[in-house]
Every structure is written in structure tokens, then in C-alpha cells.
N, C-alpha and C positions, 0 to 999 in steps of 0.2 A: 239286627244291624250288626256288621262284623266288628271285631276288635279294633281294625283300623280305623272305621268310620267313629266309633265312641270315642277313640282317643283322640281324633281330630275335633269333635265335636266338644270334648272336655277342654283341649286347648284354645278353642274358640271362646270359651267361656271366661277366661282369666283376662285381667285387666293388663297385664304385661304383654308385649310383644314378644312372639316365639316364632323362630324360623330354622329350618334345618338344611343342610348342604350336603352333596355327596362327595367322594373324593376328588372331584374335579371342580369343586368350590361351586356348584350349581345348585340353585335353590330348589329343594324338593318340598316343602311345606313352609306356608306364610299363614299366619292365624289373623284372624278380623282386628285383633289389637295392633299387629304390625301396620297392617293396612292404614288403620286409623292414625298412627303416629306418623308414618314416612307419607301417607298421601299416595300410595302407589297401591293399584288393584293386586288382589291375588293373582289372577292371570297373567298379569305383566310382568310380576316376579319371578313366577316358576319357571325354571328352565335357564334363567340367567344368571351370571356369575353375581355373587354377593356384593362385590364392590361396585358392580354397575347399578345395584340397587341403592345401596346405603349411601356412597359416597363418603364416608366417615373419615374423621381426622387421622385415624389409625390404619387404615385400609392398605396404604402403600408401604409404609414402614414399620409397623408394629401391630400387625392384625393379631388381636386376642384369640380369636380361633384357630388361627395357624400356630400360635404359640401353644395351645392346648394340645393339639394334634400332634405337635412336634415332641413336647415334654410328657403328654398324657396327664397333665395338671390342669385341674380346673381353674377359671378365673372369676373371681367375686366381685362384684359392684364396681368394676373399672369405670370412670366417668369419661365419654368422650363426646365429640358432637358430630351428627351427621348433617346432611343437607336434604331437606324433603323434596317432594315433586314441584312444590311451589319456590322452590331456591332459599327457603329459610333455614337458619342452622339452627338445630335443636339440641339441647344437651340432653344425653341420656346416660343411664347406668347399665352396664352390660355384664352379664355372667355368661361362661360358657363351659361346655363339657363335651367329651368324646360321645360319638353316636356309633352304638355296636348292634351287631345282628344277632341272632340268637345263639350263634356259637361263640360269641365274645369277641367277634373280630370287629375292630374298628372300621366302619363303612362310611365315616362322615362325621359332622359335628352338629351339634345344637346350641343356639344362643337364644338367651331371653334378655330383653332390654327394657327399661323403664322410662317413660318421659318425665323428665325432671323439670319442665315449664313450670308446672302448678308448684312444686317446690320451691323453685325460684322466686315465683310470685307470692308466695307465703313468707318466704325470707324477706321480700322486699316490705310487705305490709308490716311485719314483725319489728325490722328496722325504723319504719315511719312511725310505728308506736314507741320506740325505743330511742326517739331523738327529738331534739329540740333546736331548729334553726341550725342545722348541721352538727350539733353537739349531741354524741352518742352516749346512752346511759339508760339502765333500766334499775339501778339499784335505788334504796331509799335516799340515800344521800343526795344523788342527782336529781331524783324526782322532786325532793324539797326545793333545790335550786332552780328547777324547771318552773315550779309554781310561784317562785319570787320575781322570776324574771319580768313579767309583764307588768308587775306592779312597780318593779324599780325603773322600768323603761320609761314608765309614765310620768315620772318625776324627772326635773332638771338637777337634782342633788348630785354632788359628787360622790362617787363610788370607789371605795378600796376593794381590790380584788386580790387576795391573798391564797397562796399555794406552792407547792413545790415546782421545780423547772420540769417543763413538759406536761403540765396538766390542762394546758388549753386556756391560759387567762386571755390572750388576745382574742381567742374565738369567742369567749363569753363577752369582751367587750364590743366585738362588732356585732354581736347578737342583740346587745342593749342598745346600739346605735340603729340596727335594722329595724327594731321594735317601737323606737321613740318616733315623736313627731318632727325629728332632725333626720329622719332616713333619707331624705332627699338632698341633703347637704352633705360636705365631705366628712369621710372619717380619715384622721390622721394619727398615726402612732409613731413613736420615738422612744428608743432604748436609752434611757437616761443615763444608765452605768457604763455604757460603752464609749462616751464622750467626756473629754476633760472639761472643765469648767468654762474656759473662753470659748471653745467651740461649741459646747452645750448653750450657753447664753445667746449665742448668734444664731443658733439652729431655732431655739424656741421663739426668741422675740425679733429675730431680723436685724438688720443694720441699714444705716444710712450712708449715702455715697462719702467717701472721706472719713469715715469714722476710723479706719486703720489702713495701713498699706496694702494697696491691691484693691480696695473697696471703691471701685470705678463707679459703682452704679447702686441703687437701692436694692436690697435683697429682702423679700418678706420672709418671715420667721413661720414655724409650724402653727403658732396660735393665729397668724393671718390667714395662713392657708385653711385652718379648720373653721373659719368664721361661719358662724350658724350652725355647725355641726359638732363634732365630737373630737376630743384629743385624747389619746391614751398615752399617759406618762408611764411607761415600762420601767420596771427596777427603780422606782421611786427612792427606796431604801439606801442607794448607793449614791446619792447625790452629796454633795460638800455643804456644809453649814451657811456658806455664803449664798449658794445656790437656793438653799431652802428658804433663806430671807427673802430673796427676790421672787420665788414661787408664791410664798405666803401672801405677798402684795397683790398678786394676780388673783388669787383666790378670795382674798377679803374684798377687794374693790374693784375687782373686773377690769383692772388697766394693767397696761405694760409700757416700757418705753424701749423702742429698739435702739441698739447701740449707735452712739454719736447722736443721738437725739434727746432735747429735753421736753418734747411735746408727749404727754400721757396718750396713750391709743386705748379706748374703750374696745372691750371684746365681748362677744355673745357665743361663748363655746362651753359645752358640757364637758367637765373634766372626770375622766376615769384613770384612778392611778392603780398601778399592781407591782406586785413585789413577790418574791419567793423568800424573802426574810420576814421575821416577825418584828413590825414596828413597834409593838408594845416594848419588845425588849430592848430595841434600839433607844427608845425614849427612856427606859429606865438606865441604859449605860451611858445617857448624853449624848449620843450620837444623831438623835434625831429630835428636831423641836417639838415641843409638846403642843403649842399652839397650832403648829401645821399638821401635825398628827390629828388633833379634832377637826381640822378643816377638810382632811382627805377622808376621815374616818366616819362621815355621815351616814354613809351606807356601806356594810360591809359583807362580801360574799367570800366565804372560805372553801376552796377547790380541794376535795379530798386526794390523796394519793391513790394510785391506780391499784396498789396492793391491799387498800382497805375496801375494795369494791370489786371483787373478783367475779361477780355475776355479771359486770359490765364487758367482760374480755370475750364471750361469743359474739355479740353484736358489733364491739368494735373490731374484732377480726373481719367479720362478713364485710363491714364498711371497707376496710383497707384493701381486701381482696378484691371486692367490686372496683374500688377506685384504681387499682393498679391494673386490673384488666382492662379498663377503658383507658388508662393512659399509655400502657405498653402493648396495647393489641393482642392481649393473651386469653388463655382459656382455662386458666387456673379455677377449679370446682370449690376449692376451700382446703381446711386443714384436716388430716385424719384425726381420728380420736387420739392416737398415741400422740401427735404432735401438740394437739390442744392440751392434753394433760401435762405436757412439758411446760407448756407456758402458765397453766394454772398453778404449777410448783413454784414459778419463778416470782421473786420479789419487785421486779421492775424499777429500779432506782431512778430511771430516766423516765418513768411513766408512760404517758400515751405517746410521746414523741419516741421512746425506745421501742415499744409496740411497733409504731408505724416502720422504724428502721428493720426491726426483724422481720415482718412481712415482705418489705422490699428486698432484704437480703435472701430470702427464701425464693422470690421470684426469680432471681439471677441462676440460682441453683436448679430449681424445679422446672420441667421442660413441658410438663402437661399433666392433667388428672388432680390429684390430692398432693398438698405439702405433707411431707412426712419429717420426721425427727432429724433425718440425715440432711434435710435441706435447711435446718435452723441453724444459728451461729454456734460457735464452740460451746460457750458457757450454758447453750441450753441442750446440747448434746452429751454433757457430763465430760467433756474432754479438758475443761479447765476449771479453776477455782472459781466458778461462778458463784452468785450470791443466792444459796438456797433458802427457801422460805420454810416457815414452821409446818408445811403440808408435806406428808409423808412422800417419799420419791417413788415413781413407777406405779402411781396409784390410776386406777381406771376411770371413766366418765362416771360410773354407777358409783364409786366410792366417793368421787368429788361431789356429785349430787347430795348424797348423803351428808357430807360435811357441811355444805352450804346451808341445807335444811336445818341441822342442828344448831349450827351457829345463829340461823334467824330465830328459831324457836327459843334459844337460851336468851337472846336479845330481847325478845318479848315476852319472858317468863312464860311460854308455853301458849301465848295466844296466838292460835291459828290463823284468825282472819287477819291479824297485823302482820304476820310472818309472810303469809300469802300476798300481801300487798306489796312488802318489801321485795319478795322475790319475783313479782311480776306475774303470779300464775293465779288461776282461780281457787277459791278456798276448797271446793270439792277436788280439785286437781291435787292440791297438797295434801288433803286427807287421804285419797288412795294412795299417794306415794309414802306417806307415813305408815300406813299401813302394810303395803308391800315390803318397805324397808325395815318393818319392825321396829320403829323409834319409839322409845320411851318419853314420855312427857317429862320434861326437866323439872327437877326438884328446885323450887325457889331457894335462893341464898337467904339466910338468916343472920342477920347483924347482931352482934352481942355487945 
């Protein structure tokens, strides 16, 4: 066997596609993996220009192989899309290098590429495992909420959802509705804090013709529109004492009176209240009725801020990247390690809503491939006085992983099985990581 035949046989055995081109960009070698990924036979590819074979998203304007031959610099793991023989768009990761002869002269180029379809499928499976009714999370706090949701949904009891702005309170309310027996009936949401008393009253309970100037005909309120279904009273902590009194009657007696009417209307509506303020503190301050508090506080769900569940960042990022790719017709592959590290260092005062805005901002600046730190907003690029977290700046993903594992072990007093459950990984995987990272078992704290 000649050295050339041995080399070709060796390249045929690797799982990545490999091809070479000459100085005229004509394919001179095409391995079996390249045939499998592209759907193009070797004898059909040999002798043709590479752009005719691959029809990649970068062939016309930003050919990585051309860049390598021009600058003599290799390209590693650049994410692009090709079109196979069946017309399907396939995501691949490419690496390029110059091809030299025995005298060291550049006579062409070599490119290897990896099929990312399996990676994308695994990502989608992981996202499904880390989600619940469109709510993304793999942290212990989120998994506890996911476990509670079906039980709470079975009941018709009033639910109070507390959490900072941007944590997804309405998403949880909609999920409860979709899981309940009322799922075929309307879900109606209203922001109580955005309306003055007079307008809020008419919005909630409706009015009769002649109740006030310009009230020429009856108008149903949100309770009437939600009949048989669910109503979300968002920002309930912002309503006035007078409206609290009217709302208390609805929750106690399940009746209300539209403006301009003296005839009570009975309603069958499941009430979910939400607030970004502590109702307990408002009761103590005399700003929220205690009897109304106990009416809405039958079941309470507390949503954690994003900064306290950093392990949820990767699946949330994947979710938003997939969503914006679909909405904007783009092909962004995800975040680079450096960009993800910047996100892990940030405190997210705006929580999940802010993360969504950050990814959308990056989509505006990133033209393709991976989102890099330069595509992130200024406060994440270190160009302004953003809000740094307690995590050290400039950390790598390996350091982040080490910190997350250390934190989980500390919270569970060294219990590896419990820490593995919280981190969403198999205990054997966690054991290997502890060993490779050389993590010591935390010493239990002693109270004196």
C-alpha cells in the first residue's frame, strides 16, 4: 500500500468530513464522511469547484478556506450551513488549513467539517428535559416549582405568584391555566398597577349603559370575559385600599356588580394574583388589607431571581437563540464560551426578560456563526459601569463549572447525590468532575 493510499484510507475512517482543493479550488480528495454528510458521491465531487459541491452560506462572501490561503492562518470550528444533495440546510462546524507539498509550498487547502445536526437534536432533547410548559429551568428551585405546578393546577384555589420583575410570573399563570380543567376556557390577564381606580374598576367588572358619560352600551369586564376560565391580576400589590375592598368581595362571595348596576353577577373564575412586591411587608405597613392577603395567599409560588439560579442560563440562552432564529430567519449557532462567561458574571437586575433583550441585541449585531462578547450590550462588554456579580471577571467555562459544583456541594453539606440532582447531572458524572477538578469535600459548618 502506497503512503498516499494509506493516508486516504485513514481519512476515510474518521467521522468528520474531509476534503482538499488545489490552487484552482477544485476538489482533489473527498472522504466517506463527506459523502455521508453532503449526500454527494466522491466521484461527483472530485474535479468540481468546492462552492459547487457545498453551496455553503459563506461560499460567496466569506469563504473560510480562501481566508486561510490568503492569510496563512487556520480557521477552527466556524459554524456555517451547507445545502446537501436533497436541498436540506445542514449546520456544520468547519476547520481549515493550508495544504503544502514536500518543499513547503502552499498548493491548496484542506477543510474538515462536522455534522451538527446530532448536536442540535441533543440540545433540543436537553431543552425539553429542562423545561415545563414553555418555562425553562434546570436548577433545584425551578424543579421544585415544576413538581408543584400539576398539583396546584388541579385545584381551583386562588394562587399568589411572587417574584421580581422579569421572572416570568405570567408564564407560570398561563401554565397553571393550561394544566387545569379550565384550559378550554379563556385566560385573561390585567395589570392592576397600570390603571387608576375608576378605569380599573370598569375594566375588571364592566359597566352598564348610562353608568357615566359616553357609556352608550353595556361593556363586559375582565371577570365576565374570563367566565369559566382564569383571570390573572398582575401587580395586585399596587391597587388602592378602595379597590382592595371591592376585590375582597369578589373573592369571598364570587359575585360582583358592574358600574351602574345594583344587580350582583355571579362568576365562576379561577383567580391568580401576581406581584413583584412582598405582600407580607405591605400588610405590616398597613398598605394591604390583611383579610384580602389571606384570600389571595391560599397557595403561594415564589419565583427566584435569575442571579440565584445561574445553572439555568445555558438552557435559557439556547431557548432564546432558537426562538430568535425562527422569528428573524437567522442562522446564529449560539454563544461562544467567552460570551457565555460574560453572561455568567452578570447579576441580571432585569432577570429573564433582560436576558431575552440581551440575546435580541446580539442578534442585531451578529451576522452569523457564534455570538461573541463584542455583540453583547456595553454593560456586558465592560464599557460601562454595569452591575458585576460576586463571580470573578474573565473566568473560563471550566472555572464557572468548578464554582457551580462547589456551591452545590456546599449547599448539600457534601452530599454528592443531592448536588447532582440540583445540577441536573448523573451522580457518576459529578463524581468524575469532582475528581478531575480536584475538589475537596466541604467541611460542615459548626454552630457554637
